[in-house]
Backbone bond lengths (Angstrom), bond angles and torsions (degrees), N, CA, C in turn:
res aa  C-N    CA-C-N  psi(-1)  N-CA   C-N-CA  omega(-1)  CA-C   N-CA-C  phi
1 M - - - 1.465 - - 1.544 110.93 -
2 S 1.318 118.42 -35.29 1.469 118.81 -175.04 1.541 110.95 -67.27
3 D 1.357 118.07 -36.43 1.460 119.29 176.36 1.523 110.97 -61.11
4 Q 1.324 117.06 -39.68 1.459 121.80 176.70 1.518 111.06 -63.40
5 L 1.318 117.03 -43.69 1.466 120.64 179.65 1.536 110.21 -66.77
6 N 1.335 117.59 -40.53 1.464 120.85 176.48 1.530 110.57 -60.50
7 D 1.318 116.48 -44.33 1.473 120.41 178.24 1.530 111.10 -61.75
8 Q 1.330 116.36 -41.80 1.473 120.44 178.14 1.536 110.73 -62.90
9 L 1.324 116.22 -40.56 1.463 120.28 178.45 1.520 111.33 -60.49
10 I 1.321 116.17 -48.93 1.467 120.59 -178.94 1.535 110.19 -62.85
11 E 1.317 117.68 -42.34 1.461 120.96 178.92 1.531 110.24 -62.59
12 T 1.323 117.03 -41.60 1.467 120.16 -179.89 1.530 109.67 -67.47
13 S 1.308 116.92 -42.03 1.464 121.07 176.68 1.534 110.70 -58.60
14 Q 1.317 116.78 -47.55 1.459 121.52 -179.53 1.533 111.07 -62.59
15 R 1.313 117.47 -36.36 1.488 119.50 177.21 1.518 109.19 -62.72
16 F 1.337 117.51 -41.31 1.472 119.43 -179.11 1.525 110.25 -67.98
17 W 1.328 118.69 -45.59 1.466 121.26 178.10 1.540 110.83 -57.53
18 D 1.324 116.07 -42.79 1.462 119.99 -179.99 1.530 111.18 -64.09
19 A 1.336 116.49 -43.78 1.466 120.73 177.77 1.511 110.39 -61.81
20 M 1.338 117.46 -43.55 1.460 121.54 178.77 1.528 110.96 -60.90
21 E 1.326 115.99 -46.29 1.469 121.83 -177.59 1.529 111.02 -60.79
22 H 1.322 116.19 -33.90 1.482 120.73 -177.45 1.535 113.49 -101.27
23 A 1.339 117.09 13.68 1.472 121.75 -179.82 1.514 111.32 50.16
24 D 1.342 116.19 42.07 1.451 123.52 -177.33 1.526 109.41 -93.07
25 E 1.334 115.74 94.43 1.470 120.58 -177.05 1.524 111.41 -58.71
26 A 1.308 118.45 -45.68 1.468 121.12 -178.00 1.538 109.81 -62.79
27 G 1.312 117.33 -40.50 1.468 121.44 178.65 1.514 111.80 -64.57
28 M 1.334 117.21 -41.46 1.456 120.47 178.13 1.533 110.28 -65.01
29 R 1.304 116.56 -43.80 1.474 119.31 -179.28 1.519 112.04 -67.70
30 A 1.332 117.74 -29.74 1.460 120.82 179.73 1.534 112.02 -65.60
31 V 1.312 116.64 -29.61 1.460 121.30 -177.53 1.532 112.01 -95.97
32 A 1.322 118.51 -37.82 1.456 122.42 -173.43 1.514 113.87 -87.94
33 D 1.321 114.90 141.00 1.474 121.01 170.56 1.534 106.97 -66.83
34 P 1.332 118.60 143.21 1.460 120.19 -179.96 1.527 114.33 -56.62
35 E 1.342 117.93 -22.67 1.463 122.04 179.58 1.530 112.63 -96.69
36 C 1.315 117.64 12.32 1.463 122.39 -178.79 1.519 111.44 -58.59
37 T 1.338 115.07 143.83 1.447 122.16 179.57 1.534 110.02 -119.64
38 F 1.326 116.76 140.95 1.462 124.31 -179.78 1.511 109.07 -118.10
39 V 1.318 116.28 131.59 1.478 121.28 179.45 1.513 107.09 -117.26
40 H 1.331 114.72 122.08 1.466 123.32 179.48 1.506 108.97 -117.67
41 I 1.330 115.20 178.71 1.445 119.99 171.27 1.534 105.91 -69.92
42 G 1.314 116.81 107.82 1.460 120.70 175.17 1.502 117.76 93.87
43 I 1.365 120.26 -1.55 1.449 119.95 -179.08 1.527 110.20 -157.12
44 T 1.302 114.71 147.68 1.468 122.23 169.14 1.525 105.16 -118.18
45 A 1.337 116.23 131.74 1.463 120.62 -171.65 1.534 110.51 -133.05
46 P 1.332 116.28 141.23 1.481 119.96 170.88 1.538 108.88 -76.89
47 L 1.298 116.26 168.65 1.463 122.37 -175.48 1.537 112.90 -53.72
48 D 1.307 118.61 -48.14 1.473 119.84 -177.30 1.536 112.10 -60.45
49 Q 1.331 116.06 -40.93 1.454 119.15 178.49 1.537 111.28 -67.16
50 E 1.347 115.46 -41.01 1.473 119.45 177.84 1.521 111.60 -60.07
51 I 1.301 115.50 -46.80 1.471 119.78 177.93 1.535 110.03 -58.89
52 G 1.312 115.95 -41.87 1.481 120.68 -179.99 1.497 111.88 -61.00
53 F 1.343 118.88 -35.90 1.460 120.82 177.24 1.519 111.28 -58.72
54 Y 1.327 116.29 -39.61 1.457 120.47 -177.88 1.532 112.59 -80.77
55 T 1.326 116.61 -45.49 1.480 119.57 -175.52 1.550 111.17 -71.61
56 S 1.334 117.10 -26.17 1.483 119.59 178.55 1.519 111.84 -81.27
57 G 1.334 116.80 -15.32 1.445 119.41 -176.61 1.532 114.02 91.50
58 A 1.347 117.29 -0.03 1.473 118.90 177.12 1.536 109.70 -61.40
59 F 1.362 117.37 -39.01 1.454 122.91 173.70 1.530 106.61 -109.97
60 Q 1.311 116.87 119.51 1.474 121.70 177.32 1.522 108.24 -128.00
61 P 1.336 117.04 96.24 1.482 120.21 178.84 1.535 110.76 -59.38
62 T 1.336 115.57 135.52 1.442 120.77 177.17 1.527 111.14 -112.45
63 S 1.340 117.19 -24.77 1.458 121.53 179.75 1.520 109.42 -163.66
64 I 1.326 115.51 133.91 1.450 120.85 172.16 1.523 106.76 -129.29
65 V 1.331 116.91 118.01 1.436 121.91 178.88 1.530 107.33 -112.89
66 F 1.337 115.42 115.18 1.455 120.75 179.87 1.510 109.46 -87.72
67 H 1.317 116.46 127.04 1.466 121.87 175.35 1.523 110.17 -93.72
68 S 1.324 115.90 -38.75 1.465 119.69 178.42 1.534 108.12 -165.54
69 Q 1.325 112.97 157.40 1.457 121.06 169.98 1.535 106.54 -137.96
70 I 1.323 115.22 121.41 1.465 120.35 -175.33 1.550 107.12 -115.75
71 P 1.341 116.98 112.68 1.450 121.04 179.21 1.533 111.54 -92.44
72 S 1.311 116.21 148.35 1.457 123.58 172.19 1.501 108.60 -141.46
73 V 1.327 116.56 141.47 1.460 121.09 179.73 1.520 109.12 -119.34
74 F 1.322 116.51 131.94 1.456 124.58 179.14 1.524 107.27 -129.74
75 G 1.327 118.06 86.08 1.452 121.40 -176.21 1.530 110.06 65.30
76 D 1.315 116.42 -119.94 1.470 120.90 178.35 1.510 113.09 -94.21
77 T 1.323 116.78 12.48 1.464 121.45 177.51 1.511 108.94 -111.86
78 G 1.309 116.56 133.67 1.447 122.42 176.12 1.515 109.32 -122.70
79 V 1.316 115.12 141.79 1.460 121.19 178.64 1.533 108.28 -127.84
80 V 1.317 116.05 133.69 1.461 121.46 172.41 1.495 106.63 -121.92
81 I 1.349 115.34 126.31 1.454 120.89 172.28 1.521 106.69 -101.02
82 T 1.327 116.41 114.08 1.460 122.55 -178.14 1.499 109.66 -104.95
83 D 1.313 116.26 121.05 1.464 122.95 176.73 1.530 105.60 -99.31
84 C 1.336 117.06 117.25 1.469 118.97 -175.29 1.528 111.41 -150.90
85 D 1.318 114.19 159.18 1.449 122.21 167.32 1.542 105.00 -102.06
86 Y 1.310 116.14 124.17 1.470 121.65 -173.41 1.511 107.51 -122.98
87 A 1.339 115.63 114.13 1.471 122.18 177.89 1.506 108.13 -110.44
88 L 1.329 115.80 137.61 1.434 119.73 177.88 1.525 110.18 -155.32
89 L 1.325 113.38 159.44 1.450 119.61 166.76 1.518 106.49 -85.68
90 L 1.295 115.57 120.34 1.484 122.08 -179.47 1.528 106.80 -111.10
91 D 1.327 114.48 104.87 1.458 120.22 -173.27 1.525 110.41 53.58
92 G 1.332 115.55 40.10 1.475 122.62 174.90 1.522 114.39 86.91
93 K 1.338 118.05 -2.55 1.469 120.38 -179.07 1.531 109.43 -108.26
94 E 1.350 115.67 132.24 1.453 120.44 -179.56 1.526 110.49 -71.18
95 T 1.343 116.20 131.53 1.449 122.05 175.53 1.514 109.45 -141.62
96 T 1.303 116.95 145.84 1.457 121.90 178.35 1.521 108.47 -137.30
97 H 1.320 115.27 133.94 1.463 121.57 177.84 1.514 109.95 -134.03
98 H 1.324 113.50 148.67 1.471 120.26 167.84 1.514 105.89 -95.04
99 F 1.334 115.49 117.68 1.467 121.92 -174.24 1.505 112.63 -117.70
100 A 1.326 114.91 149.06 1.462 121.94 156.06 1.528 103.69 -105.42
101 V 1.301 116.23 119.40 1.461 120.55 179.82 1.517 108.43 -106.25
102 T 1.310 115.93 122.18 1.458 122.02 178.51 1.520 107.12 -94.53
103 E 1.309 116.14 114.50 1.466 122.57 -179.11 1.535 107.51 -111.66
104 V 1.332 115.84 120.64 1.456 120.33 -179.87 1.532 108.49 -111.92
105 F 1.324 113.75 130.95 1.472 121.94 -177.32 1.515 109.80 -122.45
106 N 1.317 115.68 149.70 1.462 124.02 173.13 1.515 107.58 -115.58
107 R 1.324 116.50 133.91 1.465 121.09 179.26 1.531 109.46 -88.00
108 V 1.332 114.85 118.64 1.452 122.49 -179.47 1.522 108.27 -130.13
109 D 1.357 116.70 122.41 1.468 120.57 -179.72 1.518 112.83 49.31
110 D 1.327 116.99 48.05 1.456 124.36 177.51 1.530 113.99 63.94
111 A 1.321 117.95 19.52 1.469 122.41 176.56 1.527 108.35 -127.92
112 W 1.313 117.05 145.07 1.461 121.97 176.70 1.509 109.86 -89.24
113 K 1.327 117.45 131.74 1.477 123.11 175.70 1.530 108.96 -119.01
114 L 1.304 116.55 128.10 1.459 122.59 179.76 1.535 109.23 -69.32
115 V 1.360 116.63 129.31 1.449 120.57 178.72 1.527 112.89 -116.30
116 T 1.331 117.29 -25.37 1.455 121.38 177.36 1.535 109.96 -147.79
117 F 1.325 115.95 136.91 1.476 122.66 -179.22 1.509 105.17 -134.68
118 S 1.327 117.76 105.89 1.455 121.27 -170.46 1.538 111.11 -123.73
119 F 1.338 114.84 120.86 1.476 121.75 179.35 1.534 109.69 -89.16
120 T 1.328 116.32 129.14 1.458 121.57 172.26 1.529 106.92 -123.38
121 A 1.335 115.57 118.44 1.465 119.68 178.56 1.530 109.41 -71.30
122 L 1.309 115.14 131.35 1.463 121.29 179.23 1.523 108.42 -99.08
123 V 1.298 116.28 132.13 1.449 121.52 179.18 1.528 106.53 -114.27
124 Y 1.307 114.73 126.53 1.470 118.22 -179.79 1.499 111.87 -140.33
């Protein structure tokens, strides 16, 4: 069962990344809990504000390179640590960071809902 849950976590994570990359508000809302919180370099944002960053064009992803995604399940809590290079236009300026993104999900009615999405810049 845990392999199946891990696979579901990764699939759910990938759906959210894809929705974010394409500024797909409906796709982001389908995965995220309405109370979801996002932590960036310099800001913590609720779901509506995060979606606004993408749909307004303030955040425009140009490239996302995934190095790894490691899922873990703890009862009804799932965590995915995503190691990626994330490039975007941020208010029109190109920026690229190597991130470890901690994605926390809660399992509700056999579906994973994103509750926290936290970017940590990796320096190497």
